[in-house]
N, C-alpha and C positions, 0 to 999 in steps of 0.2 A: 512580514507583511508583503503582500504583492505591491508592486509599484502603483502609485496613483495612476489609474488608467483613464485616458480621455474617452468620453462617450460622445460620439457625434450625434447629429440630429437624427440619423437613422442607424440602426444596427442591421446586420445583413446575415442571411443564410446564403451560403455559397453552394450552388448545385453544379456538378461537373458533368459536362457532356463527354461521353467516351469517344475515342477515335473511331472514325468510320460510322459513328451513329448519326452524326449531323443533327438535324432538327428532330430526328426520331427519338432522341433521348428525352425530349420534352414529353413524350407520351407516357413515360413512367412517372411515378409519384415523385415530385420534387422533394429533395431532402433525404432520399434513400442512400445518398452517397456522401462523400467527405464534405465537411462544411467548415466555415470559419465564423468567428464571432468578433465583432469590433470591440476590442478592449475587454472581452469577456462579458459584455453586457447583453441584456435580452435583445433579440433581433426583432426588427420592426418591418422588415421587408425581405424579399427573396431575390437574389441575383443569380443569373444563369451564365456560367463561364464556358466558353467553347475551348476544350482542351487542345484542339488542333491549333487554334490561334495562339493560345498561350505558349504552346511548345515552340511556335515560330517566333514568338516574342516573349521570352521568359523573364522580362524585367519585373513582372509582378502583375497583380490584378489591375492596377491602373492602366496598363497597356493593353489589357485583354478586352474583347468585346463583351460588354456587360449590359444586360437588360434587367430592369427591376420589375418585380411583380408585387404591387402593394398588397398587404394583407392586414386584416383587422388586428390592431394591437390589443394586448391585454388591457382590459377596462377596469379601472379602479375609481371609486368615488366615495365621498363622505356625505353625511346626512346631518341636517340641522332642522329644527322646527321652530315656528314662531306662533305666539298667541294661542297656545293649546288651552282648551277648556277642560277643567277637571269635573268629575261627577259631583263633588261637593262645592258649595258656594265659596267658602273661604279657604279652600284647600288647593295647593299647587300639585299638578300630577307628577307621578313617578313614571316618566315616559320610557318606552322602548319601541323599537321598530322591527317588524318582521319583513324580510325581503323574500319575494318569490318571483319565479319566472313563468310567463305564460307562453307556451309554444303556439304560434299563430296557425300552424297547420294541424297539429294534433289537438289543439284546444285543451291542453293539460296544464295545470298549475303545479309547479314543483318548488318546494321549499328550498331556499338557497342559503340564507344567512340570517343573523339576528344581531342587533346592536346590544350594548350593555344598557343597564337601567340608569337614567339620570334622575336623581331624586329631587323632588320639590322645586321644579323649575318649569315654567310655562314656555320658556324659550331655550330648550335644551340644545346644546352643541354635542352631538354624539362623537365620541372619540374612537369608537370602533367603526371602521369603514367596511367597504364591500369590494371584493375582488372577483372579476370574471376572467377566466383564461381566454387566450386568443381564439380558441376554437369553440367557445361556449359563452353566450348563445351563438348559434351558427348563422344567425341572420340579423341584420339591422332592424328588421321588422319585429323581432321578438319584443314582447312587452315585459316590463318589470313592475310588479305590484308592491307598493309600500303600505303596510298596515301598522297604524300607531295604536298602542295600548297604554292604559294606565295600570301599572303593576303596583298594587298597594302593598305587597309583601315582598321585599327585596331578597329575603332569605331563599326564595325559590329560584334565584337567578342561575346559579350553577346547574341546578337540575333541569331548568328549562332549556338552557343553552345546549347541554349535552343531549337532551331528548330531541330537541329540534334537529340537531345534526343527524340523528339516526333516521329522520323521516325524509331525507333528501331525495330519495328515489320514489316517494309515494305520489300517487296521482292526487288530483284536487280534493276529491271528497275525503279520502283517507287522511291526507296531510292536514286539511282544515279541521277534521274531526279530532285528530290528536292534539293539534295546537290549541283548539278551543277548550278541550278538556283540561289542558295544562293551565290555561288562563283562569278557568273556573276554580281549579284547585288552589291557585295562588290569589284568588279574589281580585283578578284583573278585569278591566272593562275596556270595551272597544271605544276608541276616540274618533278615528277616521281613517280613510285610505285614499291613495292616489295612484295613478298608473301613468307610465310614460314608456316610449319605445327607445331602444338602444340608439336608433338613428337620431331621435330628438336630442339626446344628450351629446352625441358626436357633432351635431350641427349647431348646437347652442352657442350663442355669443359668450365668450369668456369661459366656456365649459360649464355653465350654471343653468339650472332649471329651477324655477319657483312654481310650485304646484299647490293648488287649493285642496285641502282635505275634505272628502265627502263624509259627512256623519251618517249614522245609521238611518235617520229619518230623512236625510237629504235636504233638510230645511235649516237647522241650526248651524251657525258657523263653527267649524272645528279647528280652524287655524290653517297654517301653511307649512309645507315641507320644502326645504332647499336642498337640491342635489348638486354637489360640486365635483367635477371630474378632477382626478389627480393624475399627474403625468410625472413619471420618474425621469429625472434629468431636467425638469423645469420646476423652479421653486417659487411659491407664492410669496408675495410681500407680507410682512407682518400685519399690516393694517387690514388685510383681507380676512383675518382670522380673529375670532373673538378670544379675548384673553381672560375672561372671567370664569375659567373652568378649573379653578384650583381645587374645588371640591370633587372633581371627577377623578376616577381612579387611575387613568393613564392616558397619554396622548394617543393619537390615532392608531388604531390597529385594524388590519384588514383580515376579515374572516376567510378561512380556507374554502376553496371551491372543491367539490367532490371530484371533478374532472381534473386532469393535470393542468398546471398553471401555464404550461407552454406546449406547443405542438412538438412532440418528441421527434416526429419524422422529419420536421423541418428545422430542428434546433441544431445549430452548427456544432460540430465536433463532439458534443457530449452525447449525441443520440445513441451511439452503440454502447456506451458505458454507463450513463446515468439515466435514471428514469423515476417516475412517480414523484414529481416535485410537489412540495407544499410551500406556499408563498404567503408571507405576511408583510404588511406595510405599516410604517409608523411615521408620525410627524412630530418632531421635537424642536424645542426652541433653543437657539444659540445664545451666547452671552451678550450679543449685540441685538437681541430681540428679533433676529431673523429666524426663518424656519428651515430646517433640513428635512429631507425625505429619506427614510431608511427602509430598505427592503431586505428581509431575511428569505432565503430560499434553501430548503432542505430537500435532499434527494437520496434515493437508494442507489446502490452501485451494483451493476451486473457482475463485477469482479468478485463479489462476495461468494459466488458459486463457481464461476468459470475458472478462477485461479486455483482453488482447492481441488477441483476435478482434474485439472491438468497436472497438478502436483501429484495427486494419487496415481495417475497413469504413469508418471515418471518414476515414482517409488516402486510400483509394480514392475516396470521395465528394468529398473536398476537391480532389484532383488532377484528377478529371473536371470539377469546377466550374471549375478554373483553365483547363483546355483550352477549355471553352465560352467563358470570358471572353476568351481569346486570339482565338478565332474572331470574337467580337463586336467586336473592335477595328476591324473594317472593312478597307477596302483600304489596303495599305501599299506603299511603294516596293519594287522588286524586292529590294534589299538586306535590308530589314527583313522582308519576306515570307519570304525564304529562312531567315533566322534564326528566325522564328516556326515554320516547318515543322520545323526541326531540334529546337527546344525541344519541340514537340508530339510528335515521334518519341521523344525521350528520356523524356518523361513517360508516354507510352504504354507504354514498356518497363517503367517502374517499376510502373505500374498492373497490367500483365500479371504481373509478378513477385509482387506482393502478392496478386493473385487466386489464383495457383497455391499460394502458401504458405497462404492462408486455406482453400483447398479441402483441403489436406493436414491442417490443424488440425481441420477439421470432422469428419474421420474418426476423431479421437481422442476418447475419452470419459473419459480420466483427469484427475487433478487434481494431477499431480506430475511434474516433469522431473528425472530423476536426473543427478548430476554427470557420469556417463560420457557423457551426450548433449549436453554443453554446446556442442560445436562442430558439432552437426547442423543443417544449413541449414533444414530444415522446422520446427525448433523454436527458431530464433534469436530470435524475439520473446518466448519464454516464459522467465520467471525461473527460475534454477537452484535446485533443492532448496528451494523456499519452504515453510516450516513455521511454525506458531505453537507456542509453548511456554509453558505456564502452570504455575507452582508455587503450590500451595495449602498453607498452613501452619496446623496446629492446635496451639495451645500452651495449657498450663495458665493459667487466669485471664486469658485474652486472647482477643479475637474472632479469627476466622479472617482470614487475609490472603491476597491474591492478588498475584502478580507475573508480569507478561506480558512476553514478548519475541518478536520475529519474527526468524527466521534465514533468510537468502537469500544465494545466491552473488552476488558483485559484479556489478552491472548492466554488461555489457560485450559487445562484438560479437566473440565468440570465433570464429565461423565466418570472419569477415573477417580476423582475426588482428591482430597488433600489431607487425609488422615495421617500420612507419613511425611507430609511436606510437599514441596514443589520440586521442580527440576534441579534448581541450584543445590538444594540440600541432598536430594537423592543421588545426583551425579557425584558429589563429593564423597558421600558414603560408599557409593559403588566403587569408585577408584580405590578407596582404602581397602575394600574387601576383595578386590579382583586378584590381588596377589595370592591370597589364600585359595581362591578358586583355581588358579593356575597350578598350584601345588597338588590340589586334590585331583585335578583332571590330568596330571602329568603332562602339562603343556607349558609353553613359553609365555612368560609375562611380557607384554609389550606396553610401553607407556602410551598415554594419549598422543604424544608427539610422534611416536613410531607409527601408530595407527593412522594419524592424519597424513603422515608422509607417504604411507603405503597407498592411501586413497588418492593422494595427489599424483603419485607416479602412475597409477592405473588410469586415472582420468587423462593425464597429459599424453601418455604414449598412445592411448586409444584415439586421441584427437590428432596427434601429429603423424602417426604412421600412414593413414590414408592421404593426409595432406602432402607428405613427402613423396608418396607414390604418384600422386597427381602432378606435382611439380616436376618430378623426374620425367614423366610423360610429356609435359609441356616443353622440357628441355630438348627431348628427342624430336618433337614436332618442329621446334625452331631450327634444329640441325637439319632436318629434312628440307626445310624451306630456305636453308642457307641464309638465315636472317641473323646478322651480327647483333643488332640491337635486341632482338628477341632472345638470342642466346645469352646475352649479358644479363637481361632482366630475369630470365628464368633461373640462371645460375645464382644470381644474388638471392632470390627468394628461396631457392633450394638450400643454399648455404646457411641462410639465417635459420630456417626451420630445422635443418639437420643439426646445427650447433646447439640449438635449444633442446633438441631431443637428446643429444649426447650429454649436455650439462645436467638435464633432469635425472639421468641415470648414474651420474657421478656421485654415488652415495653408497657407503658401506652397508647400509641396511639391505640393499638388493643382494649384495654378495653374501652377507651372513645368512640371509633368508634362504638362498639357494643351498647353502651348506646344511642348514637345518632341515630343508626339504629332503635332501639326500639322506640325512640321518633317519628320516621317517619312512624311507622305502623299506620293503620287506627284507631285502638283502643286507641291510645295515645290521639287523639283529642277529642273523645267522652268522655273518662274518665276525661280528663282535664277540660271539661266543668263543671264537678261537683265540681271543686275546684276554688279557687280564686287565679289565678296565679299572682304572684308578681315578677317583674323583678328588678334586682339590678345590678349595675356595680361594679366590683372589679378588680382593676389593678393587673395583675399577678405578683407575686414577682419573680424577676429574669428572667421573660420571658421564662419559661421552655418550650422547644419545645415538650416535651412529653405530653402536654395537648393541646387539640384542642379546641379553643374558638368558641363560637356560636354567630353569629351576629343576627340571627333571625330564628325561626323555625315555621312551620305552627301550628296554635293554640296558638301562643304567639305574643305579639307585637314586631316588629323588634327592636332590640337593636342596637343603634348606638354607636360605640366605641368613647370614649373621646380622647384616644390617640391611637398610633399605636401598643401599647402593647396588648397582648391577653386580651380579655374581658370575664368575667365569668357571665353566666346567671343561676340563680338557682330558683327552685320552692320553695315556702313557704307554709306550710300546713295551710289551711284556718281555722280561728277561734281560733288559739292557741297563740294569742298575737304577732304573726309575728316573732317568733324565727326561725332562719335559720336552715334548716335540713342538707344542704350540702354546701360546698364551692368549688365545682369542676368546671371545665371549660365546662362541658356538662350538659344540663338539665336532671334531673333524674325523673323517675316516681316512686311513692311510692310502686307500686306493682311489680316493676322490681327487681329481685334479683341481687344486685350489686356484690355479691361474687361468682356468678355462674362461671364467666370466670376464676377466681383464682382457683376454685376447679377443673374445667376441665383441665386447664393448668397444675396444680400440679399433677393431676392423672397420667399424662404421666411419670413424674419422679418417682412416687411411683410404677407404674407398672414395670418400668425398674429396680428399686431396688429389686422388688420381683423376677424378672427373674434372676438377678445377684445372689441373695441369693439362689435360687433354683440350679443354676449351681454350685455354691460353694458347696452346700450340696451333689449334685450328685458326684462331684469330690473328695470331702474330706471324705464323710461318715457321718452318724448320730452322732457318738460318738466324733467327732473332735471339737465340739463347746460346751462350758459349758452352758451358758444361752442365748438362742436365742433371737434375736431382734424381734420386731413385724412382720417385713417382713419375718423373718426366721420362726416364728411360723406358718404363712400361708403356707410356703413351707413345714413345718413338717406335717401339716394336709393332704396336697396332697400326699406327699411321703408315708404316712402311709398306703395308700390303695394298692399301688403296687410299692414296692421299686425297682423292677427290670427294668421296662420299662421307660427309660429316656424320650423318646418322649411323652409318655402318661402323664408323670408328668409335663413336660414343656408346653405342648400344651395349657392348659387353661390360663396360665399366658401370653404366647406369643399372644394368640388370644385377650386377654383383652388389651394388649399393643397396638396391631394394631387397635383395636376399639377406644381406647382413642386417638391415633394419628389421626385417621380419623375424629373423632368428633372435635378435635382441628382444624384440617385443614379446615373443613367446616365452622366453626365459624370465623376463621381468614380470610378466603377468602371472606366471606360475609362482614366482617368489613372493610377490605382493599378495597374491591370493592366499598363499600359505600363512602370511602374517595375519591377514584378516580372518583366516580360519581359527588361528589361536585366539584372536580377539573374540570371535563368535563363540568359541568353546567356553572361554572364561565368562562370556556374557549370558550363557544359557540360564542361569538362575534368575537374573533380573535385567540384564543389560538390554536384551531385545525388547522387553517391556518398556524400558526407558527410551529406547529408540522410537517406539511407537508414540510414546507421550511427546517426545521432542518433535516428531513429524507433525503431530496434531497442533501443537503450539506454534510451530513455524508456519504452518499453513494459514492459520488465522492472522499471524503477523504479516506475512507476505501479501495476503489479499488486501489488508489495510494499507500497506506501503505502496502497492501498485496503484490503488485507488488514489492515494495522495499524490503520487508522482504524475499520474495522468492529468489530474485536475490542475496541478501546478504547471505542467508543461503546456496545457491548452491555454492557460491564462497568460503565459509568457512567450507565446510563439512570435509575437511582434516586437519583443523586447530584446534588442541585440546584446545589451549588457548582460541580461539574464542568460541568454544562450551561450555567451562567452564564458561566463562563470560555470555553466553546466558542463561544458566539455573540458575546460581547463582544470577544474577542481572537483566539481560535484556539488551536491546539495546536502545540507544537514536536515535530518528528519527528527524533529523533537517530539518525543512522546511524554505527555504529562499524565501522571497517574495519581489518583486520589485514594488508593487502597490503604487500608490500615495495616499495621504490622502486628496483628493479633488474630488468633483463631484461624479460620480457614483462609482469610484474606492474605495471611503471610505466605501460604502456599501458592495462592494465585500470583502474588508478587514475585515469588521465586520462579514460577513458570514464565512469567512475563519477562523477567530479567534475561533469561536464557534465550527466549524467543526473539527479543529485540536485538540481543547481541549477535544471534545467528544471521540477522539481516545484513551483517557485514559481508557475508558470502554472496550477496546479490549484486549484480550490475544490471543496468538498463541499456537498451540499444534501440535507437529509432530507425525504423525501416520504411521503405516506400511501399504503400499498399499495392497489392497485385492487381486490384481492379478498383473501379470507382463505385464501389458498393459499400454501404454501411457495415454489412456483415464482415467485410474484410478489414475493418478498423478495430476489431477486437484484439486486445493485447494477448500475447501468448508467452508461455514459459518453456524453457529448455534447459538441459543440464542434468547434474547429479547432485547428491546431497552435499558434496563438498563445495559446489559452486553452481548457482543458477543464474540464468540470464532472462530478463523479461524484455521481450521485443514489443515495441509500441509502434504500430504502423500508422502512417499519415498519408493522406491523399497526395498524389504527385505534385499538384499545384502548390501545396504547402511545403512538401518535403524539399522541393527545389529552392526554396527561399532560405533554408537552414544553412548554417556554416558548413564549409567543406568537411571539417573534422567530424561533424555529426553525420553527414551524408556518407562518409567513408566507413561508418560503422564503429567509431571509437566507443569503447565501453564507458558508460556514464555511471559514476560512483554515487552512492548515497551513504552518508555518515549518520547512523542511527544513534540517538542519545536518549536516555530515560531519566526523568527526574520524578521522584515520588514524595508526596507529603500527605499523610493521612489526616482527615479532618473530622471524622465521625466520633461517636462515643467510644468505639472500640480502640481508636487511637489514643483517646484519653487514658484508658486503662493501660495500654502498652507503654505510654510515656511515664506513668506514675508507678506502675508495678511490674511492667514487663521489660522487653528488650527492643530497642529501635536501631540496633547496630546495622541490620540489613539495609534499612532506609539510608542511614548515614553513609554506608559503604557505596551503595548504588549512586547516590548523589555526588560523592567525591570522585568516583571513577569516571562518571559521565561528564562531570565538569572538566576533567583533564582532557577528555576526548574533544569536547567543544572548544576548549582553549587551543588545542593543537590544530583543529580545523581552521580556526580564525587565523592562526599564525600562517598556515599554508595559503589560505585565501589572500591574505595581505601581501604575500610574496608574489603571487601570480596574477592577481586582479587588482586594478586600482580601486581604492575604496569609493571613489566618485561614481563607480558603476552600480553601487548598492542603492536601494530605495531611499528616497528622501522622506523625512518625517518632520513634523512640527517640533517635536521635542528634540533638542539638539545634543542630548547626552551622547558622548562618544561610546562606541562599542567596547573599546578597551576599558573604559571606566565602568561600563555595565558588567563586564566580565569580572573586574576586580570586586565589585559589589556582590556579584553572585558567589564568587569564591569565599568572601567573608561570611556570607549567610550560610553557605554549606558547612563551614566549620563551627559556626556559632551554635551553642546549645540553647535552642529556643523552641518551646512547644508550638506545634502546628505552625511552623514558619512558612506560611503560604507565599511570602515574598520570593522564596526560591522559585516557585512556579511562575509568578508574575514576571520576574526578571528574565528567567529562561525563555518564556514565551516572547517577550519583547526582543531579546537577542535573536531568536529564531526568525522573527519577521524582519528584523533589520538585516539579516544575512540572506534574505531571499529564500528562507527554508520552508519546510512543510510542517504544519502544526497538527498534532494529534492530541486528543484528550480522552482519557479512559477512567472508568471506575469498574465496578464489578459487571454492570450491565449497560453502561453508557446511557443511562436513563435519568437518574435522579441527581446524584452528585455532579455528574458530567453536565447536566442541564444548568445547574447553579454556576458552574465554572465558565461555561460558554457564554451565558448571558452576562456574567460579570465582566468577562474579557471584552465583549462587544461594547458594553456601556463605557468601559474604561477607554477603549479606542475612540469612541465618540467624544468623550471628555477631553482626551489628550490631543487628538488629531483634528477634531472638528468643532471644538469649542462648545460642547454641550453645556447648557446652562446648569449651574450648580443646583438650582431649584428643581431641575428636571432629571437629575441623575437617578435619584431613588425612584421617581415615578417611571422613568424609562426602564429601570431594572425590574420594577414590579410589573410593568406592562409586558415585557418580553417573557417573564416567567409565568404570567397568568394567561396570556392570550397568544403567545408567540409560537414559533415552530417547535420549541422543546416540549410544550404541553401536548402538542400534536404527536410528538414522538412517544410520549408516555401512553397516549391513547392507542397508537399503533401496536405497542408492545403488550399492554395488559388490558386493553379495552376499558380503560377507566382514566378519567382526566384528573388524577391526583398523584402527586409525588409520594413515593413510599417512605415517608418520614413520620415520626410521631413527636409529640412535644418534648419528651425526655431526650430523644436523640438530638433535636435541634438546639437544646440548651448547651450541648457540647460543641456545636458547630461555630466556627467564626461567624460573626454577625453578617458579613457580606455574602455568606453562602446559605443564608436562610430564606426559604421561599415565603411569599406573601400568605397571609391568613386565608384559609379557605381552599388552598391549593394542595394540601397534603393530608394524609391520613393513612390508616392501616390498610394496606392493599397487598395482594400477591405481586412479588417482583420477579 
């Protein structure tokens, strides 16, 4: 849970004036640049900050020159009627109210919202309210028309509500015609109407208007209608609200506006990332008969598309680089050259496929992939139905609280299907079969550890080599300036990076791969024909992963391993009695200098020592050392020529260091590329296809994670304890999955498991935005498949308030954990007749990760820094309970999900909820979690719990999510399915049915 965040009397949009722009910056649209939000709550005004003044006084916003521009706040109101007259003498009306807006300039009447039907009540209190976004209506002179009807047939309610929403853009004649036809179909009759202006309500005493209803004849009294303005952050007393509404279906619900609920251009911090909000408001009673206001806000995320597109560009760049590395291997024997050509052709196909998909995505400007498109090939990299959902709670005598959750369809390769299972099963099967592929292709089998090490070496040396070169140049520049402090600083950085470089290459895999590459040269075969090759098998002692076994090389008889342990193949010199020359895991040629790599690698360290010795001599003088070391003697020889010019004396040594580094990089890249060539050759049957599948799943998972991280970061920018936890330990990202372990969904879960696990390769970095423009606040991705970094830019004024560690670019870690409990009828079949071992293994493994995270957190961050909750259960106790539930054999043990979610919020983590499409089961879970939070943290009355749950599921953001996905306001359940659901996950009657999902 996010900490309880104080909401002040005003929330602010912060608009930044650029340097040199002065007042001219006000000529642009306010809100186009970086923004802040007070406590993450909706902003009620706009403040303009002069960046020049803030730079001069960086203490914070309070010290900056701030001017406020009031803006019309989002308008919300409830409706009640008194003394309604029914058409029948002894009959009480079934009342509903239609809400429409009259544009005073265009004189158009546009339908906006509709209440629920309150049966048999002449004084109805409507629990469904009305929301107008801050930019609509755009004038206080706009008129709102309330029309009251007597709906005699309540069975038409759902149809009427859905149909009315579809007429939101119609003009008066068309809107009224559709509405009146609906009323006729449902045998409804007109009771009366009233009109008021937005300004009237804003100026009304106590925010209430009492209006007389005009009947059709204008003579008979029709009753009155009471409009009460609602203010988030201000709670009405209980005696202001009628309490005889037990027969009504739910507490106050705010209908959605067709326009965004907030002005995205002026909405702080979320503008560049989140869009198209849907807002709902409720009013629930607490145990002490007070009333709380609850607002749900659901938004799309632009990262749904921007992150996958950036990833695909990086995939294409990485694969092109790999093709270039393969070409740079040089001349190979015909066998290896043919294999290389085949690999190049396969990678070319992947690159072409990714380019086509990327071109299709560039044509799309949306930020949302509906569930009905989950199997569409051009959108396979895009997460399904990714949305953020925030619940804000205003309670009496308590600060406002925010609860965030991200909902997304399970990251899975739906287009490729699940006939043969998902990634977890396919990768396990592939690794078992890869050895036979290596024998068939006469290539070397490398374990996943070898391959991962090769990728790590390639990535590290590619990063460090230009960095070392740059630092070496800085050292020479400091020498030119005769700057002692500059020389020391540059030398320290150069030493650190060079030592890291040398340590990375201190691995037998590089040496053995160079020998194997030598064996693949054309000369190896011709020269070997002059010898009598003898093959022997030797089981590797201890299975050392630093030695790469050979199962068969061109020019040799393929060696078949006796066991799964590494196999050693060695050449024996002909005619010498058969004595072994080597006992290594790679065949060696007698003319190959095995010590060459050791010398080249060691030369880097020697050159660095020479540079260090020279710098010491320049700084300390010739007479400061008694007996110089060998490296010092070389420095003495050079300094004796010209003791005055530091740069001239350092330059030969620095140049030699750079040359040695470059030589090592070239050899290491060729060696590791050869390792990856073997991997690619063995992967040709199915490995590359699996890599594509893994890319797809990871893309979906990363987009969701980036969305959650950005949302959590924005909410915690003013929380010093959270920021401390962020850079010292990192955040836990808890994924809740409701997939079953049966049929296709077991394949989805296997995909999701690998995708979530791969997120461990991701770090985040917060950067300072290059300009004060919203477009510069879009997060970006960089890196390779073995490690990606997501950079999140923030405006300068906000970035400067962050801890120094974050400003300096410290990588911020995220610890992804996945807990799954299936709840549908397919899970019932799996539990009774199938296998749920996958679910049990996932939950146990991720419980251990969560437990280890808490242990690390407790060591580095005081527990007092974590959020405060009403429930006082200790986190350690919650973990113990979770551990017990994980190992307990209990059907549909949803307590695992509840406890894991609670722990995540207690740890300041990021909450995710998923099912196949994040639409139906996810909606049941999110609404249940929200009501549980209201009960446990805000004292929701026991009598209101079920009503609140029913209200959120029937009228809340989640049913709007269903509408967005399938154009129908029904959850995709049937009665038989729901019989297998836990009771608390069942939707209310009338909200589900057979629909396409």
